C-alpha angles and dihedrals in degrees: 000000000000100000137032118241086258088059099251115136115254110239118241113266096195136015139069123348101244096052093045094052091046092050092052089048092052089048093054090046090051089049092056092050089048089054090061098041119123094012127121126230092259089054096050090048089054117112091214101168103063138232084028116087091206113132132184091241088052090052092051090050091043091053092050087057090047091051089051095046097049103040099032109030100026108033100026097031094227121158100226127158122244114278091230131040097248093048095231100067094228094107115095121222116206100236096041117097138176097277092056097045090047090053092050090048093049090050092051089050089050092050091051091052090051092053096046100040112120094005124128122249084234093058112106146212133184127248108253105209149352129053094327096045112151098022117135116236131177127236085248086061095047091051094048088046092051091051089052094047092053095042089054096046092044087059088055086047090053091058095042093050094048092049092050099051111348096257112147135178137046 
């Protein structure tokens, strides 16, 4: 079985480390997209777990920023601007809807895949900012961190989605 009934890819259960890490990251990326499926722009903009202002649209935008940061700034050492004006992705612009945010997010994923293709898990980059600025990290570390980041935010997405329309699971 390569995909679950909901369309998400099944992560590898055995095999080499790199394909396994990438399959888990793809699973979590697909989970985020599934959490937004079937909702309109008003619903994905709803801060449904008060008092938090977190939204599904904000999570998609934030994870586009995360993808850019870890693949382009940290791993590839590129000096690229933030994807969104606020630099976190959480701020919502009036004219930006889910389709546009998902397209940007997918573009950032594709660019990250480009930059890491053919690279070893042992290859390194340097953390670009924050309290760990300058520390060297391997591609392995970056992939594990991305899996962790998605897993944590998918938990947030579970709560937001349930509060929006009662859909649970995945």
